[in-house]
Structure formats: C-alpha cells, structure tokens
N, C-alpha and C positions, 0 to 999 in steps of 0.2 A: 173282265173281269178286273179288281180290288181284292185285293184283302191286306185289310188293316193288322198289324199286330204293331206290341212293344215288345221291340227286343231288349231282353238283356245276359250279360252274356255267362255262356256254362259255367260259370264258376264261382258267382253270385246267384245259378238257379238254385231258388229252395221250393221249399209246400207254399210257403208265402208267398202268392205273385201278383200278392195286393201290392203288396211293396214299386214296382214296376210299371204300377200305371202312372205315368208321369207325360207332360207334351213332349216333354225333349225326350220320349221311348219308343214314340210314334213310328211307324213307320207302312207302307203301304209297296204291296210284295204283288210287280203285275203277274195276274194267274197265265199269261199264253206264255205254254211253253213247261213255266211250269208244275212239278207232278205232289201229290200229295201221299203220304207212306206210311207203313204202321214205326216204331220208332222198335229199331233194335238194343237200344239201351233201357229204355223206359216203358214199360211195358204198356202201363195207361195212357201213353203219350201219341202222337203223331211226326212225322218228319216235313221238313216241303223241302223239298230237291226240284232247288232253278235248272236250266234252262246250263248254265255256269257251272253248275257241278255245285254246288254254296248249298251245304246242308241246314237247316233251321230248323229247331226241335221245340214243339208249340206244347200253348201251354191245357189245350185240351188230347182227349184221344182222333185217331180217329175217324171215329164216324158221325164224332160230333163236328169237326174240320168240315166233309163231306156234305150234315143233316144246313148249318151256316153259310153253307152255299148256294146249298138249291135254296133256303126261303132267302137272298134273297134275289133268289130268281130275275129279272128285267133292270131289280142296282145295282148298279158300277160298283157298288162297297160291296164285301162283308165284313162284319165287326166279330176279331176275338178275340 
C-alpha cells in the first residue's frame, strides 16, 4: 500500500495547504514498515515515520490518515 502525499518543506508550511498541491510536490510513500503517530509538535497533525527513521509531518490528523488508509481498502494508493 502507498500513501500519496504532497511534500512541503517545514519552513514553507502554513495553514493554507492548497498552495502545496502541485505535481512537482507529489510523492508516494510505501507504507510497509512505516508508522503513523500523533505529532508532538502540532496537536492537530500526524507524523509518518519511515523505517529509515525519516519523519514527515502530515497535513491531516492521525485519525484522518488512518481513516484514509481504511477507506482505500483493496486499492493500492490512499490519497492524502
């Protein structure tokens, strides 16, 4: 399963996330071995931790990310 995300450098992060939805920012994260957790920095956000220990801040909350993965069902890509 893959999670489709839009990568935005943390120093460019703002509440207005629509600016990040551009083809050059699109990434697929393989969820094998990845973890989703509540963010310790932003209480309304989640973090995706890769097996390599690289951590991504998600635009959505933990609950939103989990629900998107559940809704993806047998699909191979969950979109965030």
